[in-house]
PyMOL Python script that loads the backbone (N, CA, C, O; Angstrom):
from pymol import cmd

cmd.read_pdbstr("""\
ATOM      1  N   UNK A   1      10.264   3.289   7.011  1.00  0.00           N
ATOM      2  CA  UNK A   1       9.715   1.948   6.219  1.00  0.00           C
ATOM      3  C   UNK A   1      10.920   0.800   6.272  1.00  0.00           C
ATOM      4  O   UNK A   1      12.098   0.969   5.955  1.00  0.00           O
ATOM      5  N   UNK A   2      10.288  -0.423   6.764  1.00  0.00           N
ATOM      6  CA  UNK A   2      11.087  -1.801   6.454  1.00  0.00           C
ATOM      7  C   UNK A   2      11.289  -1.934   5.479  1.00  0.00           C
ATOM      8  O   UNK A   2      10.827  -1.227   4.584  1.00  0.00           O
ATOM      9  N   UNK A   3      12.242  -3.126   5.282  1.00  0.00           N
ATOM     10  CA  UNK A   3      12.278  -3.325   3.478  1.00  0.00           C
ATOM     11  C   UNK A   3      11.314  -5.048   3.544  1.00  0.00           C
ATOM     12  O   UNK A   3      11.393  -5.875   2.636  1.00  0.00           O
ATOM     13  N   UNK A   4      10.515  -5.230   4.762  1.00  0.00           N
ATOM     14  CA  UNK A   4       9.774  -6.367   4.692  1.00  0.00           C
ATOM     15  C   UNK A   4       8.357  -5.684   4.290  1.00  0.00           C
ATOM     16  O   UNK A   4       7.655  -6.394   3.571  1.00  0.00           O
ATOM     17  N   UNK A   5       7.757  -4.248   4.690  1.00  0.00           N
ATOM     18  CA  UNK A   5       6.984  -3.493   4.340  1.00  0.00           C
ATOM     19  C   UNK A   5       7.065  -3.242   2.587  1.00  0.00           C
ATOM     20  O   UNK A   5       6.136  -3.568   1.848  1.00  0.00           O
ATOM     21  N   UNK A   6       8.141  -2.708   2.174  1.00  0.00           N
ATOM     22  CA  UNK A   6       8.352  -2.456   0.845  1.00  0.00           C
ATOM     23  C   UNK A   6       8.004  -3.933  -0.043  1.00  0.00           C
ATOM     24  O   UNK A   6       7.228  -3.803  -0.990  1.00  0.00           O
ATOM     25  N   UNK A   7       8.633  -5.511   0.281  1.00  0.00           N
ATOM     26  CA  UNK A   7       8.143  -6.119  -0.038  1.00  0.00           C
ATOM     27  C   UNK A   7       7.007  -6.840  -0.426  1.00  0.00           C
ATOM     28  O   UNK A   7       6.683  -7.408  -1.469  1.00  0.00           O
ATOM     29  N   UNK A   8       6.338  -6.633   0.971  1.00  0.00           N
ATOM     30  CA  UNK A   8       4.728  -6.825   0.839  1.00  0.00           C
ATOM     31  C   UNK A   8       4.003  -5.904   0.253  1.00  0.00           C
ATOM     32  O   UNK A   8       3.035  -6.303  -0.394  1.00  0.00           O
ATOM     33  N   UNK A   9       4.225  -4.696   0.309  1.00  0.00           N
ATOM     34  CA  UNK A   9       4.044  -3.372  -0.721  1.00  0.00           C
ATOM     35  C   UNK A   9       3.591  -3.893  -2.410  1.00  0.00           C
ATOM     36  O   UNK A   9       2.515  -3.707  -2.979  1.00  0.00           O
ATOM     37  N   UNK A  10       5.007  -4.693  -3.003  1.00  0.00           N
ATOM     38  CA  UNK A  10       5.156  -5.149  -3.996  1.00  0.00           C
ATOM     39  C   UNK A  10       4.477  -6.177  -4.788  1.00  0.00           C
ATOM     40  O   UNK A  10       4.105  -6.302  -5.955  1.00  0.00           O
ATOM     41  N   UNK A  11       4.450  -7.088  -3.357  1.00  0.00           N
ATOM     42  CA  UNK A  11       3.074  -8.560  -3.554  1.00  0.00           C
ATOM     43  C   UNK A  11       1.594  -8.069  -3.422  1.00  0.00           C
ATOM     44  O   UNK A  11       0.834  -8.091  -4.390  1.00  0.00           O
ATOM     45  N   UNK A  12       1.183  -7.585  -2.071  1.00  0.00           N
ATOM     46  CA  UNK A  12       0.406  -7.742  -1.983  1.00  0.00           C
ATOM     47  C   UNK A  12      -0.225  -6.127  -1.140  1.00  0.00           C
ATOM     48  O   UNK A  12      -0.662  -6.071   0.010  1.00  0.00           O
ATOM     49  N   UNK A  13      -0.099  -4.990  -2.086  1.00  0.00           N
ATOM     50  CA  UNK A  13      -0.492  -3.640  -1.398  1.00  0.00           C
ATOM     51  C   UNK A  13      -0.960  -3.742  -0.688  1.00  0.00           C
ATOM     52  O   UNK A  13      -0.278  -3.736   0.337  1.00  0.00           O
ATOM     53  N   UNK A  14      -2.746  -3.959  -0.453  1.00  0.00           N
ATOM     54  CA  UNK A  14      -3.633  -3.771   0.401  1.00  0.00           C
ATOM     55  C   UNK A  14      -2.797  -4.146   2.288  1.00  0.00           C
ATOM     56  O   UNK A  14      -2.834  -3.457   3.308  1.00  0.00           O
ATOM     57  N   UNK A  15      -2.344  -5.086   2.099  1.00  0.00           N
ATOM     58  CA  UNK A  15      -2.631  -5.793   3.596  1.00  0.00           C
ATOM     59  C   UNK A  15      -0.938  -5.057   3.313  1.00  0.00           C
ATOM     60  O   UNK A  15      -0.290  -6.101   3.241  1.00  0.00           O
ATOM     61  N   UNK A  16       0.065  -3.948   3.128  1.00  0.00           N
ATOM     62  CA  UNK A  16       1.342  -3.393   3.830  1.00  0.00           C
ATOM     63  C   UNK A  16       0.983  -2.171   4.107  1.00  0.00           C
ATOM     64  O   UNK A  16       1.846  -1.293   4.117  1.00  0.00           O
ATOM     65  N   UNK A  17      -0.295  -1.883   4.371  1.00  0.00           N
ATOM     66  CA  UNK A  17      -0.336  -0.644   5.149  1.00  0.00           C
ATOM     67  C   UNK A  17      -1.878  -0.106   5.730  1.00  0.00           C
ATOM     68  O   UNK A  17      -2.572   0.908   5.812  1.00  0.00           O
ATOM     69  N   UNK A  18      -1.862  -2.199   6.210  1.00  0.00           N
ATOM     70  CA  UNK A  18      -3.317  -1.814   6.579  1.00  0.00           C
ATOM     71  C   UNK A  18      -2.886  -1.360   8.145  1.00  0.00           C
ATOM     72  O   UNK A  18      -3.795  -1.607   8.937  1.00  0.00           O
ATOM     73  N   UNK A  19      -2.122  -0.968   8.542  1.00  0.00           N
ATOM     74  CA  UNK A  19      -2.149  -0.378  10.073  1.00  0.00           C
ATOM     75  C   UNK A  19      -2.114   1.213  10.001  1.00  0.00           C
ATOM     76  O   UNK A  19      -1.995   2.018  10.924  1.00  0.00           O
ATOM     77  N   UNK A  20      -2.258   1.439   8.567  1.00  0.00           N
ATOM     78  CA  UNK A  20      -2.441   2.898   8.384  1.00  0.00           C
ATOM     79  C   UNK A  20      -3.982   3.690   8.579  1.00  0.00           C
ATOM     80  O   UNK A  20      -4.281   4.844   8.884  1.00  0.00           O
ATOM     81  N   UNK A  21      -4.673   2.638   8.291  1.00  0.00           N
ATOM     82  CA  UNK A  21      -5.989   2.825   8.768  1.00  0.00           C
ATOM     83  C   UNK A  21      -6.922   2.474   7.516  1.00  0.00           C
ATOM     84  O   UNK A  21      -6.442   1.995   6.489  1.00  0.00           O
ATOM     85  N   UNK A  22      -8.536   2.792   7.697  1.00  0.00           N
ATOM     86  CA  UNK A  22      -9.521   1.773   7.291  1.00  0.00           C
ATOM     87  C   UNK A  22      -9.591   2.558   5.670  1.00  0.00           C
ATOM     88  O   UNK A  22     -10.358   1.987   4.894  1.00  0.00           O
ATOM     89  N   UNK A  23      -9.076   3.435   5.277  1.00  0.00           N
ATOM     90  CA  UNK A  23      -9.380   4.412   4.266  1.00  0.00           C
ATOM     91  C   UNK A  23      -8.105   3.874   3.169  1.00  0.00           C
ATOM     92  O   UNK A  23      -8.309   3.302   2.098  1.00  0.00           O
ATOM     93  N   UNK A  24      -6.850   4.202   3.713  1.00  0.00           N
ATOM     94  CA  UNK A  24      -6.051   3.627   2.803  1.00  0.00           C
ATOM     95  C   UNK A  24      -5.767   2.058   2.779  1.00  0.00           C
ATOM     96  O   UNK A  24      -5.465   1.737   1.629  1.00  0.00           O
ATOM     97  N   UNK A  25      -5.762   1.368   3.330  1.00  0.00           N
ATOM     98  CA  UNK A  25      -6.597  -0.278   2.894  1.00  0.00           C
ATOM     99  C   UNK A  25      -7.477   0.518   1.596  1.00  0.00           C
ATOM    100  O   UNK A  25      -6.734   0.829   0.665  1.00  0.00           O
ATOM    101  N   UNK A  26      -8.898   0.878   1.409  1.00  0.00           N
ATOM    102  CA  UNK A  26      -9.309   0.930   0.585  1.00  0.00           C
ATOM    103  C   UNK A  26      -9.231   1.837  -0.470  1.00  0.00           C
ATOM    104  O   UNK A  26      -9.891   1.622  -1.487  1.00  0.00           O
ATOM    105  N   UNK A  27      -8.477   2.877  -0.367  1.00  0.00           N
ATOM    106  CA  UNK A  27      -8.125   3.570  -1.564  1.00  0.00           C
ATOM    107  C   UNK A  27      -6.812   2.880  -2.239  1.00  0.00           C
ATOM    108  O   UNK A  27      -6.732   3.197  -3.426  1.00  0.00           O
ATOM    109  N   UNK A  28      -6.061   2.264  -1.927  1.00  0.00           N
ATOM    110  CA  UNK A  28      -4.865   1.203  -2.343  1.00  0.00           C
ATOM    111  C   UNK A  28      -5.243  -0.521  -2.870  1.00  0.00           C
ATOM    112  O   UNK A  28      -4.658  -1.362  -3.552  1.00  0.00           O
ATOM    113  N   UNK A  29      -6.537  -0.451  -2.124  1.00  0.00           N
ATOM    114  CA  UNK A  29      -7.326  -1.906  -2.419  1.00  0.00           C
ATOM    115  C   UNK A  29      -7.978  -1.569  -4.322  1.00  0.00           C
ATOM    116  O   UNK A  29      -7.723  -2.469  -5.122  1.00  0.00           O
ATOM    117  N   UNK A  30      -8.524  -0.684  -4.699  1.00  0.00           N
ATOM    118  CA  UNK A  30      -8.817   0.180  -5.008  1.00  0.00           C
ATOM    119  C   UNK A  30      -8.163   0.472  -6.188  1.00  0.00           C
ATOM    120  O   UNK A  30      -8.484   0.346  -7.370  1.00  0.00           O
ATOM    121  N   UNK A  31      -7.497   0.754  -5.809  1.00  0.00           N
ATOM    122  CA  UNK A  31      -5.963   1.062  -7.039  1.00  0.00           C
ATOM    123  C   UNK A  31      -5.728  -0.037  -7.683  1.00  0.00           C
ATOM    124  O   UNK A  31      -5.719  -0.097  -8.912  1.00  0.00           O
ATOM    125  N   UNK A  32      -5.464  -1.251  -6.725  1.00  0.00           N
ATOM    126  CA  UNK A  32      -4.851  -2.085  -6.904  1.00  0.00           C
ATOM    127  C   UNK A  32      -5.809  -3.099  -7.837  1.00  0.00           C
ATOM    128  O   UNK A  32      -5.319  -3.836  -8.692  1.00  0.00           O
ATOM    129  N   UNK A  33      -6.887  -3.047  -7.620  1.00  0.00           N
ATOM    130  CA  UNK A  33      -7.987  -3.791  -8.934  1.00  0.00           C
ATOM    131  C   UNK A  33      -7.985  -3.070 -10.275  1.00  0.00           C
ATOM    132  O   UNK A  33      -8.033  -3.667 -11.351  1.00  0.00           O
ATOM    133  N   UNK A  34      -7.921  -1.641 -10.131  1.00  0.00           N
ATOM    134  CA  UNK A  34      -7.611  -0.984 -11.534  1.00  0.00           C
ATOM    135  C   UNK A  34      -6.223  -1.043 -12.229  1.00  0.00           C
ATOM    136  O   UNK A  34      -5.984  -0.402 -13.252  1.00  0.00           O
ATOM    137  N   UNK A  35      -5.179  -1.979 -11.513  1.00  0.00           N
ATOM    138  CA  UNK A  35      -4.505  -2.519 -11.620  1.00  0.00           C
ATOM    139  C   UNK A  35      -3.017  -2.456 -11.103  1.00  0.00           C
ATOM    140  O   UNK A  35      -2.741  -1.318 -10.724  1.00  0.00           O
ATOM    141  N   UNK A  36      -2.133  -3.223 -10.998  1.00  0.00           N
ATOM    142  CA  UNK A  36      -1.264  -3.978  -9.992  1.00  0.00           C
ATOM    143  C   UNK A  36      -0.173  -2.571  -9.799  1.00  0.00           C
ATOM    144  O   UNK A  36       0.336  -2.367  -8.696  1.00  0.00           O
ATOM    145  N   UNK A  37       0.120  -1.630 -11.011  1.00  0.00           N
ATOM    146  CA  UNK A  37       1.308  -0.584 -10.743  1.00  0.00           C
ATOM    147  C   UNK A  37       0.472   0.373  -9.719  1.00  0.00           C
ATOM    148  O   UNK A  37       0.639   0.181  -8.515  1.00  0.00           O
ATOM    149  N   UNK A  38      -0.273   1.228 -10.081  1.00  0.00           N
ATOM    150  CA  UNK A  38      -1.281   1.897  -8.963  1.00  0.00           C
ATOM    151  C   UNK A  38      -1.302   1.724  -7.850  1.00  0.00           C
ATOM    152  O   UNK A  38      -1.065   2.562  -6.979  1.00  0.00           O
ATOM    153  N   UNK A  39      -1.703   0.172  -7.657  1.00  0.00           N
ATOM    154  CA  UNK A  39      -1.856  -0.311  -5.764  1.00  0.00           C
ATOM    155  C   UNK A  39      -0.394   0.089  -5.391  1.00  0.00           C
ATOM    156  O   UNK A  39      -0.476   0.902  -4.471  1.00  0.00           O
ATOM    157  N   UNK A  40       0.945  -0.148  -5.728  1.00  0.00           N
ATOM    158  CA  UNK A  40       2.119  -0.586  -5.491  1.00  0.00           C
ATOM    159  C   UNK A  40       2.417   0.923  -5.336  1.00  0.00           C
ATOM    160  O   UNK A  40       3.323   1.029  -4.510  1.00  0.00           O
ATOM    161  N   UNK A  41       2.160   1.716  -5.635  1.00  0.00           N
ATOM    162  CA  UNK A  41       2.790   3.158  -5.943  1.00  0.00           C
ATOM    163  C   UNK A  41       2.278   4.016  -5.141  1.00  0.00           C
ATOM    164  O   UNK A  41       2.855   4.870  -4.468  1.00  0.00           O
ATOM    165  N   UNK A  42       0.623   3.654  -5.261  1.00  0.00           N
ATOM    166  CA  UNK A  42      -0.062   4.236  -3.647  1.00  0.00           C
ATOM    167  C   UNK A  42       0.210   3.626  -2.398  1.00  0.00           C
ATOM    168  O   UNK A  42       0.129   4.115  -1.271  1.00  0.00           O
ATOM    169  N   UNK A  43       0.690   1.991  -2.913  1.00  0.00           N
ATOM    170  CA  UNK A  43       1.043   2.065  -1.540  1.00  0.00           C
ATOM    171  C   UNK A  43       2.891   2.758  -0.537  1.00  0.00           C
ATOM    172  O   UNK A  43       3.230   3.023   0.616  1.00  0.00           O
ATOM    173  N   UNK A  44       3.192   2.753  -1.193  1.00  0.00           N
ATOM    174  CA  UNK A  44       4.246   3.095  -1.559  1.00  0.00           C
ATOM    175  C   UNK A  44       4.734   4.721  -0.984  1.00  0.00           C
ATOM    176  O   UNK A  44       5.531   5.251  -0.210  1.00  0.00           O
ATOM    177  N   UNK A  45       3.488   5.108  -2.101  1.00  0.00           N
ATOM    178  CA  UNK A  45       4.074   6.348  -0.803  1.00  0.00           C
ATOM    179  C   UNK A  45       2.723   6.666   0.309  1.00  0.00           C
ATOM    180  O   UNK A  45       2.688   7.710   0.960  1.00  0.00           O
ATOM    181  N   UNK A  46       1.957   5.913   0.379  1.00  0.00           N
ATOM    182  CA  UNK A  46       1.485   6.353   1.987  1.00  0.00           C
ATOM    183  C   UNK A  46       2.453   5.708   2.892  1.00  0.00           C
ATOM    184  O   UNK A  46       2.586   6.345   3.936  1.00  0.00           O
ATOM    185  N   UNK A  47       3.511   4.134   2.779  1.00  0.00           N
ATOM    186  CA  UNK A  47       4.365   3.911   3.829  1.00  0.00           C
ATOM    187  C   UNK A  47       5.395   4.973   3.538  1.00  0.00           C
ATOM    188  O   UNK A  47       6.157   5.012   4.505  1.00  0.00           O
ATOM    189  N   UNK A  48       5.671   5.666   2.812  1.00  0.00           N
ATOM    190  CA  UNK A  48       7.131   6.634   3.047  1.00  0.00           C
ATOM    191  C   UNK A  48       6.598   7.621   3.416  1.00  0.00           C
ATOM    192  O   UNK A  48       7.321   8.609   3.282  1.00  0.00           O
ATOM    193  N   UNK A  49       4.933   7.959   4.137  1.00  0.00           N
ATOM    194  CA  UNK A  49       4.464   9.120   4.558  1.00  0.00           C
ATOM    195  C   UNK A  49       4.680   9.161   6.513  1.00  0.00           C
ATOM    196  O   UNK A  49       4.210   8.304   7.261  1.00  0.00           O
ATOM    197  N   UNK A  50       5.345  10.154   6.879  1.00  0.00           N
ATOM    198  CA  UNK A  50       5.470   9.992   8.060  1.00  0.00           C
ATOM    199  C   UNK A  50       4.374  10.702   8.731  1.00  0.00           C
ATOM    200  O   UNK A  50       3.592  11.630   8.523  1.00  0.00           O
ATOM    201  N   UNK A  51       4.708   9.754   9.720  1.00  0.00           N
ATOM    202  CA  UNK A  51       2.782  10.425  10.533  1.00  0.00           C
ATOM    203  C   UNK A  51       3.288  10.572  12.221  1.00  0.00           C
ATOM    204  O   UNK A  51       2.483  10.941  13.076  1.00  0.00           O
TER     205      UNK A  51
END
""", "prot")
cmd.dss("prot")
cmd.show_as("cartoon", "prot")
cmd.util.cbc("prot")
cmd.orient("prot")
């Protein structure tokens, strides 16, 4: 997880997980619509996973 991805996850979470697949982007986008903090947390969790 690079520092650029972390910064991107803080300011615009769906854009940070764009390469993880459509499902991840949709989940993070919906959580960001519900509230900024859940979207950021979900994006950081998804970025922290090793594939």
